C-alpha positions, 0 to 999 in steps of 0.5 A: 516747170521743174516738176513735170515728168514726161512718159516716154513711148516705147520704140516698138509697138509690140501689140501692132507687131503681133497683130501684123504677124497673126494677120500675115500668117493667117492670110498666108495659110488661107491663100495656100489652102484655097490655092491648093483646093483649087488646083486639086479641083481642077486636076479632078476636073481634068479626068475624063473617066469621072462622073459628070456630077463630080466634074461639075462639083470640081468646077464649082469648087475651083471657081469658089476657090478662085473667088476666095483668093481674089477676095483675099487679095482685094481685102489685103489691098483695101486694108493696106490703102485704108491704114 
């Protein structure tokens, strides 16, 4: 077939590349933020002269922060395996 024209596909999928960039930047910032909040909460918990309620809230925030970091890591592994 002499009249058939084939359309070439681009070498780089720019949409997928930008998507990876956005996901990487977002998860990196999210992990740093959660880790920072967790370290600050644990630091606040270490002070012996604070109110018991504040220390309890610090433990809760640190626990939620650690759970958030763990959830993001598990989500990342799940996303990698299923792609």
